[in-house]
C-alpha positions, 0 to 999 in steps of 0.5 A, spaced: 500 500 500 503 506 497 502 512 502 499 517 498 493 512 497 491 513 505 491 521 504 485 519 498 478 517 500 476 514 495 482 509 494 482 507 501 474 505 501 475 502 495 481 497 498 477 497 504 472 493 500 476 488 497 480 486 503 480 480 508 481 481 516 488 479 515 493 483 520 493 483 527 495 489 532 496 488 540 497 494 545 498 494 552 494 498 556 491 500 564 486 495 567 482 502 567 483 503 560 481 496 557 474 496 562 472 502 559 473 500 552 470 495 553 463 497 557 463 502 551 464 496 545 458 493 549 455 499 549 455 500 543 454 494 541 460 491 538 464 486 541 471 489 544 476 488 538 470 491 532 470 497 537 477 499 538 479 497 532 473 503 527 475 508 534 483 507 532 481 508 524 477 513 524 482 517 529 488 515 524 483 518 518 481 524 523 489 525 523 490 524 516 485 530 514 487 534 518 493 534 515 491 535 508 488 543 509 490 549 514 486 553 518 487 561 519 484 565 524 481 571 520 486 575 520 491 570 519 488 568 512 488 576 511 495 577 511 496 571 509 492 573 502 496 580 502 501 577 502 500 574 496 497 579 492 504 583 493 508 583 487 516 582 489 522 580 484 525 574 485 530 574 491 537 570 489 534 563 492 529 563 488 533 565 481 538 560 483 532 555 483 529 556 476 535 556 473 537 549 477 529 547 474 531 551 467 538 546 466 533 540 469 528 541 464 532 542 458 536 535 460 530 531 459 
């Protein structure tokens, strides 16, 4: 599985539809965590392993989704847009990078 597939909901969903459960995950927890999770699973009508798998998977998806975008406060968003709109001449580092790009493209 490519890591880029993990960032694409459709690719991940398609993969999940065709997979069977062959992998194991184990972790050590405190007694309090174990009892609490087992109780929550029972209240949800699920086996503990299913409950833990779903909760971990949902948390993983949320974490991956959160890396796709940035949230800015209104004043930060305004400053960001103003910076994008501001016309500036390329500095030395940008000129060097553009020259390297041109050389690389010319070689291809």
